[in-house]
TIRO-2110 file (N, C-alpha, C; in Angstrom, 1 decimal):
// TIRO-2110
-16.2, -15.1, 10.6, N, 1, A
-16.6, -16.1, 9.8, CA, 1, A
-15.5, -16.6, 8.5, C, 1, A
-15.5, -17.7, 7.9, N, 2, A
-14.4, -18.0, 7.2, CA, 2, A
-15.1, -18.4, 5.8, C, 2, A
-15.0, -18.1, 4.6, N, 3, A
-14.1, -16.7, 4.1, CA, 3, A
-15.0, -15.3, 4.9, C, 3, A
-14.3, -14.1, 5.4, N, 4, A
-14.5, -13.1, 6.0, CA, 4, A
-15.6, -12.6, 4.8, C, 4, A
-16.6, -11.9, 5.6, N, 5, A
-17.3, -10.9, 4.8, CA, 5, A
-16.9, -10.1, 3.9, C, 5, A
-15.9, -9.4, 4.5, N, 6, A
-15.5, -9.0, 3.0, CA, 6, A
-14.9, -9.5, 1.8, C, 6, A
-14.2, -11.0, 2.0, N, 7, A
-13.9, -12.0, 1.3, CA, 7, A
-15.0, -12.3, 0.3, C, 7, A
-15.9, -12.3, 1.1, N, 8, A
-17.3, -12.9, 0.1, CA, 8, A
-17.8, -11.6, -0.7, C, 8, A
-18.0, -10.4, -0.3, N, 9, A
-18.2, -9.7, -0.9, CA, 9, A
-17.7, -9.5, -2.2, C, 9, A
-16.1, -9.6, -2.0, N, 10, A
-15.3, -9.3, -3.0, CA, 10, A
-15.6, -10.5, -4.1, C, 10, A
-16.0, -11.8, -3.6, N, 11, A
-16.1, -13.0, -4.5, CA, 11, A
-17.3, -12.7, -5.4, C, 11, A
-18.4, -12.3, -4.5, N, 12, A
-19.5, -12.3, -5.1, CA, 12, A
-19.6, -11.1, -6.6, C, 12, A
-19.0, -10.0, -5.9, N, 13, A
-19.0, -8.7, -6.8, CA, 13, A
-17.9, -9.3, -8.4, C, 13, A
-17.1, -10.0, -8.2, N, 14, A
-16.2, -10.7, -9.4, CA, 14, A
-17.1, -11.6, -9.9, C, 14, A
-18.0, -12.5, -9.1, N, 15, A
-18.5, -13.6, -10.1, CA, 15, A
-19.8, -13.2, -11.0, C, 15, A
-20.1, -12.1, -10.1, N, 16, A
-21.5, -11.6, -11.0, CA, 16, A
-21.0, -10.7, -12.2, C, 16, A
-19.6, -9.8, -12.1, N, 17, A
-19.2, -9.2, -13.3, CA, 17, A
-18.6, -9.9, -14.3, C, 17, A
-18.4, -11.3, -14.0, N, 18, A
-17.4, -12.1, -15.1, CA, 18, A
-17.9, -13.2, -15.2, C, 18, A
-18.8, -13.4, -14.5, N, 19, A
-19.9, -14.8, -15.4, CA, 19, A
-21.0, -14.5, -15.3, C, 19, A
-22.2, -14.3, -14.2, N, 20, A
-23.5, -13.8, -14.6, CA, 20, A
-24.1, -13.5, -12.8, C, 20, A
-24.9, -13.3, -12.6, N, 21, A
-25.9, -12.8, -11.5, CA, 21, A
-26.3, -14.2, -10.8, C, 21, A
-27.1, -15.2, -11.8, N, 22, A
-27.1, -16.2, -11.4, CA, 22, A
-26.1, -17.5, -10.7, C, 22, A
-25.1, -17.0, -11.1, N, 23, A
-23.4, -17.7, -10.6, CA, 23, A
-23.1, -17.1, -9.3, C, 23, A
-23.6, -15.5, -9.3, N, 24, A
-23.4, -15.1, -8.0, CA, 24, A
-24.3, -15.7, -6.9, C, 24, A
-25.6, -15.7, -7.3, N, 25, A
-26.7, -16.1, -6.4, CA, 25, A
-26.1, -17.7, -5.9, C, 25, A
-25.9, -18.5, -6.6, N, 26, A
-25.0, -20.0, -6.2, CA, 26, A
-24.2, -19.8, -5.6, C, 26, A
-22.9, -18.8, -5.7, N, 27, A
-21.9, -18.7, -4.8, CA, 27, A
-22.4, -18.1, -3.6, C, 27, A
-23.6, -17.4, -3.6, N, 28, A
-23.9, -16.6, -2.1, CA, 28, A
-24.5, -17.8, -1.2, C, 28, A
-25.0, -19.0, -1.9, N, 29, A
-25.5, -20.1, -1.6, CA, 29, A
-24.6, -20.9, -0.7, C, 29, A
-23.5, -21.0, -1.5, N, 30, A
-22.3, -21.8, -1.3, CA, 30, A
-21.9, -21.4, 0.0, C, 30, A
-21.2, -19.7, 0.3, N, 31, A
-20.5, -19.2, 1.2, CA, 31, A
-21.8, -19.4, 2.5, C, 31, A
-23.0, -19.2, 2.5, N, 32, A
-23.8, -19.5, 3.7, CA, 32, A
-23.4, -21.0, 4.1, C, 32, A
-23.5, -22.0, 3.2, N, 33, A
-23.1, -23.0, 3.8, CA, 33, A
-21.8, -23.6, 4.2, C, 33, A
-20.7, -22.9, 4.0, N, 34, A
-19.7, -23.1, 4.3, CA, 34, A
-19.8, -22.4, 5.5, C, 34, A
-20.4, -21.0, 5.7, N, 35, A
-20.1, -20.3, 7.1, CA, 35, A
-21.1, -21.3, 8.1, C, 35, A
-22.3, -21.9, 7.7, N, 36, A
-23.0, -22.4, 8.8, CA, 36, A
-22.1, -23.8, 9.1, C, 36, A
-21.2, -24.7, 8.6, N, 37, A
-20.2, -25.4, 8.8, CA, 37, A
-19.1, -25.2, 9.6, C, 37, A
-18.4, -23.9, 9.1, N, 38, A
-17.3, -23.3, 10.1, CA, 38, A
-17.7, -22.8, 11.4, C, 38, A
-19.1, -22.3, 11.3, N, 39, A
-19.7, -21.7, 12.6, CA, 39, A
-20.1, -22.8, 14.1, C, 39, A
-20.2, -24.1, 13.4, N, 40, A
-20.2, -25.5, 13.9, CA, 40, A
-19.1, -26.0, 14.3, C, 40, A
-18.2, -25.9, 13.4, N, 41, A
-16.8, -26.5, 13.6, CA, 41, A
-16.4, -25.7, 14.8, C, 41, A
-16.3, -24.3, 14.8, N, 42, A
-15.9, -23.2, 16.0, CA, 42, A
-16.4, -23.6, 17.1, C, 42, A
-17.1, -24.2, 17.3, N, 43, A
-18.0, -24.7, 18.7, CA, 43, A
-17.2, -26.0, 19.5, C, 43, A
-16.4, -26.9, 18.5, N, 44, A
-16.1, -28.3, 18.7, CA, 44, A
-15.0, -27.8, 19.4, C, 44, A
-14.4, -28.5, 20.4, N, 45, A
-12.9, -28.5, 20.9, CA, 45, A
-11.8, -29.0, 19.7, C, 45, A
-10.6, -28.3, 19.9, N, 46, A
-10.0, -29.1, 19.3, CA, 46, A
-10.0, -29.3, 17.7, C, 46, A
-11.0, -28.4, 17.1, N, 47, A
-11.0, -28.6, 15.8, CA, 47, A
-10.4, -27.6, 14.8, C, 47, A
-9.4, -26.9, 15.5, N, 48, A
-9.3, -25.2, 14.8, CA, 48, A
-7.7, -25.8, 15.4, C, 48, A
-6.7, -24.9, 14.4, N, 49, A
-5.4, -25.1, 14.5, CA, 49, A
-4.5, -25.0, 13.6, C, 49, A
-3.5, -25.1, 13.8, N, 50, A
-2.5, -25.3, 12.7, CA, 50, A
-2.5, -25.9, 11.6, C, 50, A
-2.7, -25.5, 10.1, N, 51, A
-3.2, -26.4, 9.4, CA, 51, A
-1.9, -26.5, 8.2, C, 51, A
-2.2, -27.3, 7.2, N, 52, A
-1.5, -27.2, 6.0, CA, 52, A
-1.9, -26.1, 4.9, C, 52, A
-3.3, -26.3, 4.6, N, 53, A
-3.8, -25.6, 3.6, CA, 53, A
-4.2, -25.8, 2.5, C, 53, A
-3.2, -26.6, 1.8, N, 54, A
-3.0, -27.4, 0.5, CA, 54, A
-2.6, -28.4, 0.3, C, 54, A
-3.1, -29.5, 1.4, N, 55, A
-2.9, -31.0, 1.6, CA, 55, A
-3.2, -32.0, 0.5, C, 55, A
-2.8, -31.7, -0.8, N, 56, A
-3.3, -32.7, -2.0, CA, 56, A
-1.8, -33.5, -2.3, C, 56, A
-2.3, -34.7, -3.3, N, 57, A
-1.4, -35.5, -3.7, CA, 57, A
0.0, -34.8, -4.4, C, 57, A
-0.2, -33.9, -4.8, N, 58, A
1.1, -33.3, -5.4, CA, 58, A
1.8, -32.6, -4.5, C, 58, A
1.2, -32.6, -2.8, N, 59, A
2.0, -31.9, -1.8, CA, 59, A
2.5, -32.8, -1.0, C, 59, A
2.7, -34.1, -1.1, N, 60, A
3.2, -35.3, -0.7, CA, 60, A
4.3, -35.8, -1.2, C, 60, A
5.7, -36.1, -0.5, N, 61, A
6.6, -36.8, -0.8, CA, 61, A
6.9, -38.1, -0.3, C, 61, A
6.9, -39.2, -1.1, N, 62, A
6.9, -40.7, -0.2, CA, 62, A
8.7, -40.9, -0.3, C, 62, A
9.1, -41.8, 0.7, N, 63, A
10.6, -42.0, 0.4, CA, 63, A
10.4, -42.8, 1.5, C, 63, A
10.9, -44.3, 1.0, N, 64, A
11.4, -45.3, 2.1, CA, 64, A
10.3, -45.4, 3.2, C, 64, A
9.3, -45.7, 2.5, N, 65, A
7.9, -46.1, 3.3, CA, 65, A
7.4, -44.6, 4.3, C, 65, A
8.0, -43.7, 4.2, N, 66, A
7.4, -42.6, 4.9, CA, 66, A
7.1, -41.5, 3.9, C, 66, A
5.8, -40.8, 4.7, N, 67, A
5.6, -39.6, 3.8, CA, 67, A
5.8, -38.4, 4.4, C, 67, A
6.1, -37.5, 3.6, N, 68, A
6.2, -36.0, 4.4, CA, 68, A
5.5, -34.9, 3.1, C, 68, A
4.8, -33.8, 4.0, N, 69, A
4.2, -33.0, 3.2, CA, 69, A
5.3, -31.9, 2.9, C, 69, A
4.8, -30.9, 1.7, N, 70, A
5.9, -29.9, 1.1, CA, 70, A
4.6, -29.0, 0.9, C, 70, A
5.4, -27.8, 0.2, N, 71, A
4.7, -26.4, -0.2, CA, 71, A
4.0, -26.4, 0.9, C, 71, A
4.3, -25.2, 1.9, N, 72, A
3.9, -24.6, 3.0, CA, 72, A
3.3, -23.3, 2.6, C, 72, A
3.1, -23.1, 1.7, N, 73, A
2.7, -21.4, 1.4, CA, 73, A
1.0, -20.9, 1.9, C, 73, A
0.6, -22.3, 1.9, N, 74, A
-0.9, -21.9, 2.3, CA, 74, A
-1.2, -22.2, 3.6, C, 74, A
-0.1, -22.7, 4.8, N, 75, A
-0.3, -23.1, 5.7, CA, 75, A
-0.4, -21.9, 6.6, C, 75, A
-1.4, -21.9, 7.6, N, 76, A
-2.1, -21.0, 8.7, CA, 76, A
-2.9, -21.9, 9.5, C, 76, A
-3.8, -20.7, 10.0, N, 77, A
-4.7, -21.0, 11.4, CA, 77, A
-6.1, -21.4, 10.6, C, 77, A
-6.6, -22.9, 10.9, N, 78, A
-7.9, -23.1, 10.1, CA, 78, A
-8.4, -24.4, 10.8, C, 78, A
-9.4, -25.1, 10.2, N, 79, A
-10.4, -25.9, 10.8, CA, 79, A
-9.3, -27.3, 10.3, C, 79, A
-9.0, -28.2, 10.9, N, 80, A
-8.1, -29.1, 11.0, CA, 80, A
-8.9, -30.1, 9.5, C, 80, A
-10.2, -30.2, 9.8, N, 81, A
-10.9, -31.0, 8.6, CA, 81, A
-10.9, -30.4, 7.4, C, 81, A
-10.0, -29.0, 7.2, N, 82, A
-10.0, -28.8, 6.1, CA, 82, A
-9.3, -29.4, 5.2, C, 82, A
-8.0, -29.8, 6.0, N, 83, A
-7.1, -30.3, 5.6, CA, 83, A
-7.2, -31.7, 4.7, C, 83, A
-8.0, -32.5, 5.7, N, 84, A
-9.0, -33.5, 5.1, CA, 84, A
-9.6, -33.5, 3.7, C, 84, A
-10.6, -32.5, 3.8, N, 85, A
-11.1, -32.1, 2.7, CA, 85, A
-10.1, -31.8, 1.5, C, 85, A
-9.2, -31.1, 1.6, N, 86, A
-8.3, -30.9, 0.4, CA, 86, A
-7.8, -32.1, -0.4, C, 86, A
-7.7, -33.0, 0.5, N, 87, A
-6.9, -34.2, 0.1, CA, 87, A
-7.7, -35.0, -0.4, C, 87, A
-8.9, -34.8, 0.2, N, 88, A
-10.3, -36.1, -0.2, CA, 88, A
-11.3, -35.2, -1.5, C, 88, A
-11.4, -34.0, -1.6, N, 89, A
-11.7, -33.4, -2.7, CA, 89, A
-10.8, -33.5, -4.2, C, 89, A
-9.5, -34.0, -4.2, N, 90, A
-8.8, -34.1, -5.2, CA, 90, A
-8.8, -35.6, -5.7, C, 90, A
-9.8, -36.6, -4.8, N, 91, A
-9.8, -37.9, -5.1, CA, 91, A
-11.2, -38.1, -5.5, C, 91, A
-12.4, -37.2, -5.0, N, 92, A
-13.7, -37.4, -5.5, CA, 92, A
-13.9, -38.0, -6.5, C, 92, A
-13.5, -38.0, -7.7, N, 93, A
-13.6, -38.4, -8.9, CA, 93, A
-13.3, -39.9, -9.1, C, 93, A
-12.9, -40.3, -8.2, N, 94, A
-12.1, -41.5, -8.5, CA, 94, A
-13.0, -42.8, -8.4, C, 94, A
-13.2, -44.0, -8.9, N, 95, A
-13.8, -44.8, -8.8, CA, 95, A
-13.9, -45.5, -7.6, C, 95, A
-12.6, -45.5, -6.5, N, 96, A
-12.7, -45.9, -5.5, CA, 96, A
-12.7, -45.1, -4.2, C, 96, A
-13.2, -44.0, -4.6, N, 97, A
-13.1, -42.7, -3.8, CA, 97, A
-13.8, -43.4, -2.4, C, 97, A
-14.8, -44.0, -2.1, N, 98, A
-15.2, -44.2, -1.1, CA, 98, A
-14.4, -44.7, -0.1, C, 98, A
-13.8, -46.2, -0.6, N, 99, A
-12.8, -47.0, 0.2, CA, 99, A
-11.4, -45.9, 0.6, C, 99, A
-11.1, -44.9, -0.4, N, 100, A
-10.0, -44.3, 0.1, CA, 100, A
-10.4, -43.3, 1.3, C, 100, A
-11.7, -42.7, 1.0, N, 101, A
-12.1, -41.7, 2.2, CA, 101, A
-12.0, -42.3, 3.6, C, 101, A
-12.7, -43.5, 3.3, N, 102, A
-12.9, -44.3, 4.5, CA, 102, A
-11.5, -44.5, 5.0, C, 102, A
-10.4, -45.5, 4.5, N, 103, A
-9.3, -45.5, 4.8, CA, 103, A
-8.6, -44.0, 5.5, C, 103, A
-8.9, -43.2, 4.8, N, 104, A
-8.1, -41.9, 5.6, CA, 104, A
-8.9, -41.4, 6.6, C, 104, A
-9.8, -41.4, 6.8, N, 105, A
-10.7, -40.7, 7.9, CA, 105, A
-10.7, -41.8, 9.1, C, 105, A
-10.3, -43.0, 9.0, N, 106, A
-10.4, -43.9, 9.7, CA, 106, A
-8.8, -44.0, 10.5, C, 106, A
-7.8, -43.8, 9.7, N, 107, A
-6.6, -43.5, 10.1, CA, 107, A
-6.3, -42.0, 10.7, C, 107, A
-6.9, -41.0, 10.5, N, 108, A
-7.0, -39.9, 10.7, CA, 108, A
-7.8, -39.9, 12.2, C, 108, A
-8.7, -40.6, 12.4, N, 109, A
-9.4, -40.5, 13.6, CA, 109, A
-8.6, -41.5, 14.7, C, 109, A
-7.8, -42.4, 14.2, N, 110, A
-6.8, -43.3, 15.4, CA, 110, A
-5.9, -42.1, 16.1, C, 110, A
-5.8, -41.1, 15.2, N, 111, A
-5.1, -40.0, 16.1, CA, 111, A
-5.5, -38.7, 16.3, C, 111, A
-6.9, -38.5, 15.6, N, 112, A
-7.5, -37.1, 16.2, CA, 112, A
-8.9, -37.4, 15.9, C, 112, A
-9.6, -37.0, 17.1, N, 113, A
-11.1, -37.4, 16.9, CA, 113, A
-11.6, -36.7, 16.0, C, 113, A
-12.6, -37.2, 14.8, N, 114, A
-13.4, -36.4, 14.0, CA, 114, A
-14.6, -35.7, 14.9, C, 114, A
-14.9, -34.6, 14.3, N, 115, A
-16.1, -34.0, 15.0, CA, 115, A
-17.5, -34.3, 14.6, C, 115, A
-18.3, -34.1, 15.4, N, 116, A
-19.6, -35.0, 14.9, CA, 116, A
-20.1, -34.4, 13.6, C, 116, A
-20.6, -35.2, 12.6, N, 117, A
-21.3, -34.6, 11.5, CA, 117, A
-20.0, -34.3, 10.7, C, 117, A
-18.9, -35.0, 10.8, N, 118, A
-17.5, -35.1, 9.8, CA, 118, A
-18.4, -35.1, 8.3, C, 118, A
-18.7, -35.7, 8.4, N, 119, A
-19.3, -36.2, 6.7, CA, 119, A
-19.9, -35.0, 6.1, C, 119, A
-20.9, -34.6, 6.5, N, 120, A
-21.3, -33.4, 6.1, CA, 120, A
-20.4, -31.9, 5.9, C, 120, A
-19.6, -32.1, 7.2, N, 121, A
-18.7, -30.7, 7.4, CA, 121, A
-17.8, -31.0, 6.0, C, 121, A
-17.4, -32.0, 5.5, N, 122, A
-16.5, -32.4, 4.6, CA, 122, A
-17.3, -32.0, 3.3, C, 122, A
-18.4, -32.0, 3.0, N, 123, A
-19.1, -31.6, 1.7, CA, 123, A
-18.8, -30.1, 1.9, C, 123, A
-19.3, -29.6, 2.8, N, 124, A
-19.4, -28.2, 3.0, CA, 124, A
-17.8, -27.8, 2.7, C, 124, A
-17.0, -28.3, 3.3, N, 125, A
-15.5, -27.8, 3.2, CA, 125, A
-15.4, -28.0, 1.6, C, 125, A
-15.6, -29.0, 0.9, N, 126, A
-15.4, -29.4, -0.4, CA, 126, A
-15.9, -28.2, -1.1, C, 126, A
-16.9, -27.7, -1.2, N, 127, A
-17.5, -26.4, -1.4, CA, 127, A
-16.8, -25.3, -1.5, C, 127, A
-16.4, -25.0, -0.1, N, 128, A
-15.2, -24.2, 0.0, CA, 128, A
-13.8, -24.1, -0.7, C, 128, A
-13.4, -25.3, -1.2, N, 129, A
-12.3, -25.7, -1.8, CA, 129, A
-12.4, -25.3, -3.4, C, 129, A
-13.8, -25.6, -4.0, N, 130, A
-14.1, -25.4, -4.9, CA, 130, A
-14.6, -23.9, -5.3, C, 130, A
-14.8, -23.3, -4.3, N, 131, A
-15.1, -21.5, -4.5, CA, 131, A
-13.9, -21.3, -4.5, C, 131, A
-12.8, -21.3, -3.7, N, 132, A
-11.5, -20.9, -3.6, CA, 132, A
-10.8, -21.2, -5.1, C, 132, A
-11.1, -22.6, -5.3, N, 133, A
-10.6, -22.8, -7.1, CA, 133, A
-11.1, -21.7, -8.0, C, 133, A
-12.3, -21.9, -7.7, N, 134, A
-12.8, -20.8, -8.5, CA, 134, A
-12.6, -19.2, -8.6, C, 134, A
-12.3, -18.9, -7.5, N, 135, A
-11.9, -17.4, -7.4, CA, 135, A
-10.3, -17.3, -7.7, C, 135, A
-9.4, -18.6, -7.8, N, 136, A
-8.2, -18.5, -8.4, CA, 136, A
-8.3, -18.3, -10.0, C, 136, A
-9.1, -19.1, -10.4, N, 137, A
-9.3, -19.4, -11.9, CA, 137, A
-9.7, -18.1, -12.3, C, 137, A
-10.5, -17.5, -11.5, N, 138, A
-11.1, -15.8, -12.1, CA, 138, A
-9.8, -14.5, -11.9, C, 138, A
-9.0, -14.8, -10.7, N, 139, A
-8.1, -14.0, -10.6, CA, 139, A
-6.9, -14.4, -11.7, C, 139, A
-6.8, -15.7, -11.9, N, 140, A
-5.8, -16.0, -13.0, CA, 140, A
-6.1, -15.8, -14.4, C, 140, A
-7.2, -15.3, -14.6, N, 141, A
-7.6, -15.3, -16.3, CA, 141, A
-6.9, -14.7, -17.1, C, 141, A
-5.9, -14.1, -16.8, N, 142, A
-5.2, -12.9, -17.7, CA, 142, A
-3.6, -14.0, -17.8, C, 142, A
-3.8, -14.6, -16.9, N, 143, A
-2.0, -15.4, -17.1, CA, 143, A
-2.2, -16.0, -18.3, C, 143, A
-1.1, -16.5, -19.3, N, 144, A
-1.0, -16.9, -20.4, CA, 144, A
-1.0, -18.5, -20.5, C, 144, A
-1.2, -19.1, -19.2, N, 145, A
-1.4, -20.2, -19.2, CA, 145, A
-2.8, -20.8, -19.3, C, 145, A
-3.8, -19.6, -19.0, N, 146, A
-5.1, -20.0, -18.3, CA, 146, A
-5.9, -19.4, -19.3, C, 146, A
-5.6, -18.2, -20.0, N, 147, A
-6.2, -17.2, -20.9, CA, 147, A
-7.6, -18.1, -22.1, C, 147, A
-7.0, -19.1, -22.2, N, 148, A
-7.8, -20.0, -23.5, CA, 148, A
-8.9, -21.0, -22.4, C, 148, A
-8.1, -21.3, -20.9, N, 149, A
-9.2, -22.4, -20.7, CA, 149, A
-9.8, -21.9, -19.2, C, 149, A
-9.7, -20.6, -18.8, N, 150, A
-10.5, -20.3, -17.4, CA, 150, A
-11.6, -20.6, -17.7, C, 150, A
-12.3, -19.9, -18.6, N, 151, A
-13.8, -20.1, -18.7, CA, 151, A
-14.2, -21.5, -18.8, C, 151, A
-14.0, -22.4, -19.3, N, 152, A
-14.2, -24.0, -18.9, CA, 152, A
-14.0, -24.8, -17.4, C, 152, A
-12.9, -24.2, -17.0, N, 153, A
-12.3, -24.4, -15.5, CA, 153, A
-13.6, -23.9, -14.5, C, 153, A
-14.1, -22.4, -14.8, N, 154, A
-14.9, -21.8, -14.0, CA, 154, A
-16.2, -22.5, -13.9, C, 154, A
-16.6, -22.9, -15.1, N, 155, A
-17.8, -24.0, -15.4, CA, 155, A
-17.6, -24.8, -14.9, C, 155, A
-16.4, -25.6, -14.9, N, 156, A
-16.1, -26.8, -14.1, CA, 156, A
-16.6, -26.9, -12.9, C, 156, A
-16.0, -25.9, -11.9, N, 157, A
-16.3, -25.4, -10.7, CA, 157, A
-17.6, -25.2, -10.0, C, 157, A
-18.3, -24.4, -10.9, N, 158, A
-19.6, -24.0, -10.6, CA, 158, A
-20.5, -25.2, -10.5, C, 158, A
-20.1, -26.0, -11.7, N, 159, A
-21.0, -27.4, -11.7, CA, 159, A
-21.1, -28.0, -10.5, C, 159, A
-19.5, -28.5, -9.9, N, 160, A
-19.5, -29.1, -9.1, CA, 160, A
-20.1, -28.5, -7.7, C, 160, A
-19.7, -27.2, -7.5, N, 161, A
-20.4, -26.5, -6.5, CA, 161, A
-21.9, -26.9, -6.4, C, 161, A
-22.6, -26.6, -7.5, N, 162, A
-23.9, -26.7, -7.7, CA, 162, A
-24.3, -28.4, -7.5, C, 162, A
-23.6, -29.2, -7.8, N, 163, A
-23.9, -30.5, -6.9, CA, 163, A
-23.5, -30.9, -5.8, C, 163, A
-22.8, -30.4, -5.1, N, 164, A
-22.8, -30.5, -3.7, CA, 164, A
-23.7, -29.8, -2.9, C, 164, A
-24.2, -28.7, -3.6, N, 165, A
-25.2, -27.9, -2.9, CA, 165, A
-26.9, -28.7, -3.0, C, 165, A
-26.7, -29.7, -4.5, N, 166, A
-28.2, -30.1, -4.8, CA, 166, A
-28.2, -31.6, -4.1, C, 166, A
-26.8, -32.0, -3.7, N, 167, A
-26.7, -33.2, -2.7, CA, 167, A
-27.0, -33.0, -1.3, C, 167, A
-27.4, -31.8, -1.1, N, 168, A
-27.8, -31.3, 0.5, CA, 168, A
-26.8, -31.2, 1.5, C, 168, A
-25.4, -31.0, 0.5, N, 169, A
-23.9, -30.7, 1.6, CA, 169, A
-24.9, -29.7, 3.1, C, 169, A
-24.6, -30.0, 3.9, N, 170, A
-25.2, -29.6, 5.1, CA, 170, A
-24.0, -29.2, 6.2, C, 170, A
END
């Protein structure tokens, strides 16, 4: 399972201790949603392999009409769709999101088949990314750059996770 059961338990303990029992219940639902998707994706041939793991706009460099990825510290084994989820997650608040999503998925599908139900899987992987960002905010709360903002950031991530779950990400 991804996240592992141990990571999930540690996450839930931290969320309950620093936020609330209600928030921990929400995150437990989020983790179940993610597990359902990763278990389904694990059955799809070619869905798993080496990924960047943090493929958002600040980790692309453009030069002479070419794009290159940088910052490979999160690189490892994972679901290929997760790299698309990270890229799209960063764009989901833009008014042209649907057009950007469709263009990215069309270009991607020209090179690698998208798994059945990929739009639902992307929603669940958005929940995974937001849960990871929530944990990063909680674990970084003592850092001088975040001491005054971590609680608002955590609230935003919880609201977004709740929104994805309420919209029926399956």
